[in-house]
C-alpha positions as CSV (number, residue, x, y, z in Angstrom):
1,M,-10.5,-32.1,-46.6
2,Y,-9.0,-34.6,-44.4
3,K,-5.5,-33.8,-42.8
4,H,-4.3,-37.4,-42.6
5,R,-5.3,-40.7,-44.2
6,A,-4.4,-44.2,-43.8
7,H,-5.0,-46.7,-46.9
8,L,-5.2,-50.4,-46.2
9,E,-5.6,-52.7,-49.4
10,C,-5.7,-56.4,-50.0
11,Q,-6.5,-58.6,-53.1
12,V,-8.9,-61.4,-53.4
13,S,-9.2,-64.4,-55.7
14,R,-12.5,-63.5,-57.1
15,A,-14.1,-60.1,-58.0
16,S,-17.4,-61.1,-56.7
17,A,-16.0,-62.1,-53.2
18,K,-17.5,-60.1,-50.4
19,V,-15.4,-59.0,-47.3
20,K,-15.9,-57.3,-43.9
21,W,-13.3,-55.1,-42.4
22,F,-12.9,-55.0,-38.6
23,K,-10.6,-52.9,-36.2
24,N,-9.3,-55.4,-33.7
25,K,-12.7,-57.4,-33.2
26,M,-15.1,-54.6,-34.0
27,E,-16.6,-54.5,-37.5
28,I,-16.1,-51.3,-39.5
29,K,-19.1,-49.6,-41.2
30,P,-18.8,-47.1,-43.9
31,S,-18.9,-43.4,-42.3
32,K,-17.2,-40.0,-42.3
33,K,-14.5,-41.8,-40.6
34,Y,-14.1,-45.1,-42.8
35,D,-14.5,-45.6,-46.7
36,T,-14.5,-48.9,-48.1
37,K,-14.2,-49.7,-51.8
38,S,-14.3,-53.0,-54.1
39,E,-12.4,-52.6,-57.2
40,D,-12.3,-55.8,-59.3
41,V,-10.3,-58.1,-57.1
42,Y,-9.1,-55.2,-54.8
43,R,-10.4,-54.3,-51.5
44,K,-9.7,-51.1,-50.0
45,L,-10.3,-49.4,-46.6
46,T,-9.5,-45.7,-46.0
47,I,-9.1,-44.4,-42.5
48,N,-9.8,-40.5,-42.5
49,D,-8.3,-38.0,-40.0
50,V,-5.9,-40.4,-38.6
51,D,-4.9,-39.9,-35.1
52,S,-3.3,-42.0,-32.4
53,G,-6.5,-43.5,-31.4
54,D,-6.6,-45.2,-34.7
55,E,-3.3,-47.4,-34.0
56,D,-4.5,-51.0,-33.9
57,M,-4.9,-54.2,-35.6
58,Y,-7.0,-54.3,-38.8
59,I,-8.6,-57.2,-40.4
60,C,-10.0,-57.9,-43.8
61,D,-12.5,-61.0,-43.5
62,A,-13.6,-62.9,-46.8
63,T,-15.5,-65.4,-44.8
64,D,-13.3,-68.4,-46.0
65,D,-10.1,-66.3,-45.6
66,K,-8.8,-63.3,-44.0
67,T,-5.9,-61.1,-43.7
68,S,-4.6,-58.5,-41.0
69,C,-2.2,-55.9,-40.5
70,K,-1.2,-53.5,-37.7
71,L,-1.6,-49.7,-38.2
72,L,1.0,-47.6,-36.5
73,V,0.5,-44.0,-36.3
74,E,3.3,-41.7,-35.8
75,E,2.4,-38.7,-33.7
76,K,3.4,-35.4,-34.9
77,R,5.8,-33.5,-32.8
78,A,4.2,-31.2,-30.3
79,V,4.9,-27.5,-30.9
80,F,3.3,-24.1,-29.9
81,L,1.1,-22.4,-32.3
82,K,0.6,-19.5,-30.0
83,S,3.2,-18.6,-27.3
84,L,2.6,-17.2,-23.8
85,D,2.5,-13.3,-23.5
86,D,3.9,-11.1,-20.8
87,V,1.4,-10.3,-18.5
88,T,1.1,-7.3,-15.9
89,G,-1.5,-7.3,-13.0
90,E,-2.4,-5.7,-9.6
91,E,-1.9,-7.3,-6.3
92,K,-5.1,-9.3,-5.0
93,A,-6.2,-9.8,-8.5
94,M,-6.0,-12.9,-10.7
95,I,-3.5,-13.4,-13.8
96,T,-4.2,-15.8,-16.4
97,L,-1.5,-17.1,-19.0
98,I,-2.7,-18.8,-22.3
99,C,-0.9,-20.5,-25.0
100,E,-2.0,-23.0,-27.6
101,A,-0.4,-26.2,-29.0
102,N,-0.8,-27.9,-32.4
103,K,-2.7,-30.8,-31.0
104,P,-4.8,-31.5,-27.9
105,R,-3.0,-34.6,-26.8
106,V,-0.1,-33.0,-24.8
107,S,1.0,-33.1,-21.5
108,P,2.2,-29.7,-20.4
109,I,4.3,-28.9,-17.2
110,W,3.8,-25.2,-15.9
111,R,6.8,-23.7,-13.9
112,K,7.8,-20.7,-12.3
113,E,11.4,-20.2,-12.7
114,D,12.6,-23.7,-11.9
115,K,9.8,-24.7,-9.7
116,V,6.9,-27.0,-11.1
117,L,3.6,-25.7,-10.6
118,K,0.7,-28.0,-9.4
119,A,-3.1,-27.2,-9.3
120,G,-4.4,-26.1,-5.9
121,T,-5.7,-23.0,-4.0
122,K,-2.9,-20.9,-5.8
123,Y,-2.9,-22.3,-9.2
124,E,-5.5,-23.6,-11.7
125,L,-4.2,-25.5,-14.8
126,L,-6.3,-25.3,-17.9
127,H,-6.6,-27.6,-20.8
128,T,-9.2,-27.3,-23.4
129,G,-8.7,-28.9,-26.7
130,K,-5.4,-27.3,-27.9
131,S,-5.7,-24.5,-25.6
132,L,-3.4,-24.3,-22.2
133,G,-3.7,-22.0,-19.5
134,L,-2.5,-21.1,-16.0
135,I,-4.4,-19.0,-13.5
136,I,-2.8,-17.4,-10.7
137,K,-5.0,-16.4,-7.8
138,D,-4.8,-13.6,-5.5
139,V,-1.5,-12.4,-6.7
140,T,1.2,-10.7,-4.6
141,K,4.4,-9.1,-5.4
142,E,6.2,-12.5,-4.7
143,D,4.4,-13.8,-7.9
144,S,6.3,-11.7,-10.1
145,G,8.9,-13.7,-12.3
146,E,9.3,-15.8,-15.2
147,Y,6.8,-18.6,-16.0
148,S,7.1,-21.4,-18.8
149,C,4.9,-24.1,-20.2
150,D,6.9,-27.2,-21.4
151,L,5.4,-29.9,-23.9
152,G,8.6,-31.9,-23.7
153,T,9.5,-30.9,-27.3
154,E,9.1,-27.1,-27.0
155,V,9.0,-24.4,-24.2
156,T,7.4,-21.0,-24.2
157,K,8.1,-18.4,-21.6
158,A,6.6,-15.1,-20.2
159,K,7.3,-12.5,-17.7
160,V,4.6,-11.9,-14.9
161,T,4.8,-8.4,-13.2
162,V,2.6,-7.3,-10.2
163,R,2.0,-4.0,-9.5
164,E,0.8,-2.7,-6.1
165,I,-2.6,-1.7,-5.8
166,G,-2.9,2.5,-5.9
167,I,-2.9,3.7,-2.3
168,G,-4.8,6.8,-1.3
169,I,-6.0,8.6,1.9
170,T,-9.7,8.0,2.6
171,K,-9.8,10.1,5.9
172,K,-7.6,13.1,6.2
173,L,-6.3,14.7,9.6
174,K,-8.5,17.2,11.1
175,S,-7.4,20.5,12.8
176,V,-7.7,20.3,16.6
177,E,-8.0,23.2,19.0
178,V,-7.3,22.4,22.8
179,N,-6.2,24.0,26.1
180,E,-2.8,23.8,27.4
181,G,-2.4,20.6,29.4
182,D,-5.0,18.6,27.4
183,T,-4.6,15.6,25.4
184,C,-5.6,15.6,21.8
185,S,-5.4,13.0,19.0
186,F,-5.0,12.7,15.2
187,E,-6.5,10.0,12.8
188,C,-5.6,9.1,9.3
189,I,-7.0,6.3,7.4
190,L,-5.5,4.8,4.2
191,S,-7.5,3.0,1.3
192,R,-5.9,-0.2,2.1
193,E,-3.3,-1.7,4.5
194,N,0.3,-1.0,3.7
195,I,3.6,-2.3,5.3
196,D,5.7,0.8,4.8
197,D,6.9,3.0,7.8
198,C,5.0,6.1,8.6
199,S,6.1,9.4,10.0
200,W,4.5,12.2,12.1
201,S,5.7,15.8,12.8
202,V,4.3,18.4,15.0
203,N,5.2,22.0,14.5
204,G,8.0,21.1,12.3
205,K,9.7,18.6,14.6
206,T,9.5,14.8,13.8
207,V,8.1,12.8,16.8
208,K,8.4,9.3,18.0
209,N,6.3,6.7,20.0
210,E,7.7,8.0,23.3
211,G,7.3,10.6,26.2
212,R,4.1,12.7,25.5
213,F,3.5,11.2,21.9
214,K,1.8,7.8,21.4
215,I,1.8,6.6,17.7
216,S,-0.2,3.6,16.8
217,S,-1.5,1.9,13.7
218,Q,-4.4,-0.9,13.1
219,G,-5.0,-2.1,9.6
220,R,-5.7,1.0,7.6
221,K,-5.9,3.5,10.5
222,Y,-3.1,5.5,11.7
223,M,-3.1,7.5,15.1
224,L,-1.3,10.1,17.0
225,I,-2.0,11.1,20.5
226,V,-0.4,14.1,22.0
227,K,-0.6,14.3,25.9
228,D,-0.1,17.5,28.2
229,V,0.0,19.8,25.1
230,T,1.9,23.1,25.4
231,P,1.9,26.3,23.5
232,A,5.0,25.1,21.8
233,D,3.1,22.3,20.2
234,S,0.9,24.7,18.2
235,G,1.5,24.5,14.6
236,E,1.1,22.1,11.6
237,V,0.8,18.2,12.3
238,V,1.7,16.3,9.4
239,F,1.2,12.4,8.7
240,S,3.4,11.0,5.9
241,I,3.6,7.4,4.2
242,K,5.4,6.7,1.1
243,D,4.6,9.5,-1.3
244,L,1.3,10.5,0.7
245,S,0.8,13.0,3.5
246,S,-2.0,14.6,5.2
247,K,-1.7,18.0,7.2
248,A,-3.9,19.7,9.8
249,T,-3.5,22.4,12.5
250,L,-3.0,22.2,16.2
251,K,-3.9,25.3,18.2
252,V,-3.1,25.4,22.0
253,E,-4.8,28.0,24.1
254,G,-2.6,28.8,27.1
255,K,-4.0,28.8,30.5
256,A,-4.8,32.3,31.7
257,S,-2.2,33.6,33.9
258,S,-2.9,35.6,37.1
259,I,-0.8,37.4,39.7
260,S,0.2,35.5,42.5
261,N,2.0,38.1,44.6
262,G,1.1,41.8,43.7
263,L,3.2,44.8,43.7
264,Q,3.8,46.6,46.9
265,N,4.3,50.3,47.7
266,V,7.9,51.3,47.5
267,S,9.8,54.4,49.4
268,A,13.0,55.4,47.7
269,V,15.5,58.1,48.6
270,C,16.5,60.7,45.8
271,G,19.5,59.5,43.9
272,E,19.0,55.9,44.7
273,D,17.0,53.0,42.7
274,G,13.4,52.0,43.3
275,I,12.5,48.7,42.5
276,F,9.0,46.8,42.0
277,T,8.3,43.2,41.8
278,C,5.4,41.0,41.4
279,E,4.9,37.2,40.7
280,V,2.8,35.7,38.1
281,T,1.4,32.0,37.9
282,Q,2.9,31.5,34.4
283,A,6.6,32.1,33.5
284,S,5.4,32.5,29.8
285,S,3.4,35.5,30.6
286,T,3.9,38.8,28.9
287,V,3.5,42.0,31.0
288,K,3.2,45.8,30.4
289,W,4.6,48.2,33.0
290,A,3.1,51.7,33.3
291,K,3.6,54.9,35.6
292,D,0.4,56.8,36.1
293,G,-1.2,55.0,33.1
294,K,1.6,55.9,30.7
295,A,3.6,52.9,29.3
296,I,7.1,52.4,30.5
297,R,9.8,51.0,27.9
298,T,13.4,50.0,28.8
299,S,15.8,52.8,28.8
300,K,18.7,54.4,31.0
301,K,15.9,55.4,33.4
302,Y,13.9,52.2,33.5
303,E,15.2,48.6,33.5
304,I,12.7,45.8,32.7
305,S,13.6,42.2,33.8
306,Q,12.1,38.7,34.4
307,Q,13.4,35.8,36.5
308,Q,11.1,32.8,36.0
309,K,7.8,34.0,37.2
310,V,9.1,37.1,38.9
311,M,8.6,40.2,37.1
312,K,10.8,43.3,38.0
313,L,11.0,46.8,37.2
314,T,14.0,48.9,38.5
315,I,13.7,52.8,38.1
316,H,17.4,54.2,38.4
317,N,18.4,57.5,40.1
318,V,15.0,58.2,41.4
319,S,13.9,61.8,41.9
320,A,10.6,63.7,43.0
321,E,9.3,63.4,39.4
322,D,9.4,59.6,39.7
323,S,6.9,59.4,42.5
324,G,3.4,58.2,41.4
325,E,1.6,55.1,40.8
326,Y,3.2,52.3,38.9
327,S,1.3,49.2,37.3
328,C,2.1,45.9,36.1
329,E,-0.5,44.4,33.5
330,I,-0.5,40.9,32.4
331,V,-1.6,41.0,28.7
332,G,-5.1,39.9,28.4
333,G,-5.2,39.3,32.2
334,A,-5.0,41.1,35.6
335,T,-3.1,44.1,36.6
336,T,-1.5,45.1,40.0
337,R,-0.7,48.5,41.3
338,A,1.5,50.3,43.9
339,K,3.1,53.6,44.6
340,L,6.6,54.9,44.6
341,E,7.2,57.6,47.4
342,I,10.4,59.6,47.2
343,K,12.0,60.8,50.4
344,G,14.9,63.0,51.1
345,R,17.9,61.7,52.9
346,D,17.2,63.4,56.0
347,E,13.7,61.6,56.2
348,M,15.2,58.2,56.1
């Protein structure tokens, strides 16, 4: 069945008269497009599936006479058979919007918000038959918004939403064990580049790009360098960005402490105080005091104190029983020894 037909008809003086039909100056032959009929003195031309291309001057030529008329084709109003649908896509991907008009001969105008879109590196405009399309290439978050296709007689709109590509950690932090005073580094690599700010913490304290700490990033790689590490840096190192985090352990081995000035023999008078002192190389050192190999603890008799690197043992109100060998041992390190001699007042 044909959707639209145009019928042209004229009358000749004799039923036997033969005619030829012309479109402008081109003769029309019977076909699927054209039907010609002769009924008595009537001559008829039927034009099937009429469209705007059929608009022209038509002539019926009977050799010794002819008649003509102009066929005017009124185009149907352009409307959408299929409207645009909302689309959601991911960054870096391609998004396609598709709609369909009721006829192929249309001149659509594509817009984002109020901006007219032209074909180029960013956009590709599609028009195949009645199908109309817009391709948005290498999409970013900025491409989100309302898009429209305008036929001049009708408009269809759709919302485009662009999601961020899922991000993950492809290389996690690794635990590090170093000696006090060394430099160490931590590295974390993401699955893609990200513009969000990151944070680092060392042993529970947030660190910034200053002093002993150097923070840097290059593409997907994030780094933390810690210079001149101390035992206080020991603990958990945490890298955080958005809702992601990676953790590792920093273990700092303290430098072995030694004795720079050992204990000296002491002489004390009964009833007075006897005092031993020694000096170690590190103020963080832990020491143990002993008398004749027996551990000494703070009490009314013994006072143990420290001032920076100087370790001190005070023996109050000494008596003959306090004489003997005293020692100061650095835990895990060296030991120094000296003797306490008790004298009577008449010996001094």
